[in-house]
C-alpha positions as CSV (number, residue, x, y, z in Angstrom):
1,X,-123.7,114.0,48.0
2,X,-122.1,116.9,44.9
3,X,-119.3,116.0,42.1
4,X,-116.8,118.5,44.2
5,X,-117.8,117.0,47.5
6,X,-116.2,113.7,46.0
7,X,-113.7,112.1,46.6
8,X,-110.9,112.1,44.3
9,X,-111.7,109.6,41.4
10,X,-109.8,105.5,41.8
11,X,-107.4,105.7,38.5
12,X,-108.2,101.6,38.1
13,X,-110.2,98.6,39.7
14,X,-108.0,95.5,40.3
15,X,-109.1,91.5,41.4
16,X,-106.1,89.8,42.5
17,X,-107.5,85.7,41.9
18,X,-105.0,83.3,43.3
19,X,-105.2,80.5,41.1
20,X,-103.5,76.7,41.8
21,X,-103.1,75.8,38.6
22,X,-101.7,78.8,37.5
23,X,-101.2,78.3,34.2
24,X,-104.8,76.5,33.4
25,X,-105.8,80.2,34.7
26,X,-103.8,81.9,32.3
27,X,-104.5,80.3,29.9
28,X,-108.5,80.5,30.0
29,X,-108.4,83.7,30.6
30,X,-105.7,85.0,27.7
31,X,-105.6,82.2,25.6
32,X,-109.8,81.6,25.1
33,X,-110.8,84.8,26.5
34,X,-108.9,87.3,25.2
35,X,-108.1,90.0,27.8
36,X,-104.8,91.5,26.8
37,X,-101.2,90.7,28.9
38,X,-100.5,94.0,30.2
39,X,-98.0,92.6,32.2
40,X,-96.4,89.7,34.3
41,X,-93.6,89.3,36.9
42,X,-91.7,86.3,38.9
43,X,-90.3,86.2,42.2
44,X,-88.5,84.0,44.5
45,X,-89.6,80.6,44.8
46,X,-91.2,80.4,41.8
47,X,-93.8,83.6,42.6
48,X,-95.6,85.1,39.5
49,X,-98.7,87.4,38.5
50,X,-100.2,88.0,35.0
51,X,-101.8,91.7,34.6
52,X,-105.1,91.1,32.0
53,X,-106.6,94.2,31.2
54,X,-110.2,93.6,31.1
55,X,-111.2,96.7,29.3
56,X,-112.9,99.1,31.4
57,X,-113.6,98.1,34.8
58,X,-117.6,97.8,36.9
59,X,-118.0,97.0,40.9
60,X,-121.9,96.4,41.0
61,X,-123.3,96.3,43.9
62,X,-126.4,94.5,44.2
63,X,-128.3,94.0,47.6
64,X,-128.9,89.5,47.8
65,X,-132.7,90.2,46.7
66,X,-131.1,91.7,44.1
67,X,-128.1,89.2,43.6
68,X,-131.2,86.3,43.5
69,X,-133.3,87.5,40.8
70,X,-130.6,87.6,38.7
71,X,-129.4,84.0,39.1
72,X,-133.3,83.4,39.1
73,X,-133.7,84.8,35.6
74,X,-129.7,83.5,34.2
75,X,-129.6,79.9,35.4
76,X,-133.0,79.3,37.1
77,X,-131.7,78.6,40.2
78,X,-129.6,80.3,42.9
79,X,-125.7,79.1,41.9
80,X,-123.8,82.3,42.2
81,X,-121.2,82.7,44.9
82,X,-120.6,86.3,46.6
83,X,-118.7,86.8,43.8
84,X,-119.0,86.8,40.8
85,X,-117.3,88.1,37.2
86,X,-118.9,89.1,35.1
87,X,-117.2,89.9,31.2
88,X,-119.3,91.8,28.5
89,X,-118.2,91.1,25.1
90,X,-119.4,90.8,21.8
91,X,-120.7,88.2,20.5
92,X,-122.0,85.7,24.3
93,X,-122.7,82.7,22.4
94,X,-119.5,82.3,20.8
95,X,-117.2,83.2,23.6
96,X,-119.9,80.8,25.9
97,X,-118.6,78.2,23.4
98,X,-114.6,78.8,23.5
99,X,-114.6,79.1,27.2
100,X,-116.1,75.6,26.9
101,X,-114.4,74.4,25.2
102,X,-111.0,75.6,27.0
103,X,-112.2,74.1,30.1
104,X,-115.4,76.3,31.6
105,X,-117.6,74.4,32.9
106,X,-121.6,75.6,31.4
107,X,-124.0,76.6,34.1
108,X,-126.9,77.8,32.0
109,X,-126.2,78.6,28.2
110,X,-126.7,82.5,26.9
111,X,-130.3,84.2,27.7
112,X,-132.3,86.7,26.6
113,X,-132.3,88.7,29.7
114,X,-135.1,91.3,30.6
115,X,-132.3,93.6,31.3
116,X,-132.7,93.5,27.4
117,X,-128.9,91.2,27.9
118,X,-127.4,88.1,26.3
119,X,-125.6,86.2,29.2
120,X,-124.2,83.1,30.2
121,X,-123.0,80.9,33.9
122,X,-120.0,79.6,33.9
123,X,-117.0,77.9,36.4
124,X,-114.4,78.6,35.1
125,X,-110.2,78.0,36.5
126,X,-109.2,79.5,39.8
127,X,-112.6,79.0,41.3
128,X,-114.8,81.4,39.6
129,X,-117.8,82.1,38.9
130,X,-118.3,83.7,35.5
131,X,-121.5,86.1,33.9
132,X,-120.2,85.7,30.1
133,X,-122.7,89.1,28.4
134,X,-123.8,91.1,25.6
135,X,-125.4,93.7,25.4
136,X,-127.6,93.8,22.4
137,X,-129.4,97.8,23.1
138,X,-127.2,100.8,24.1
139,X,-127.3,102.4,27.3
140,X,-130.0,105.4,25.9
141,X,-132.8,102.7,25.0
142,X,-131.7,100.4,28.6
143,X,-132.7,103.6,30.4
144,X,-135.6,103.9,29.4
145,X,-137.1,100.4,30.0
146,X,-138.5,99.6,33.9
147,X,-136.6,99.4,36.3
148,X,-133.2,101.1,35.1
149,X,-132.5,104.6,36.9
150,X,-130.0,105.2,39.5
151,X,-129.6,105.8,42.7
152,X,-127.8,108.7,42.9
């Protein structure tokens, strides 16, 4: 498919998560992780929502073999559910420590991956499985490594 044949682009990716302990989830993601609050709304029956900015959004689609390989590299065993949130940060070690102090469970400490990033795994609020990652090489450097390329 050429660029001319592609449908108009998406403006934003928004993941909506139901959190039983709304206040704890907001404190974790907004205050501990540092996602800036874009907007918040409340309604009848104690309905509340907060929209947090997470920088640039991407949708990572992996086949089952890739998901298993990522779990093996980052954790050493299969742990991730079908959906996992991944946050790129400047200092994966510091952020991992901050999130554990804020109530996350560390599943695996920061680990250097074959794709040249420092990744940790955590179980966070609202039943979300998280990766915190720090790129150790820029995209140009990573794109020349074995296994990197594009499907399109």
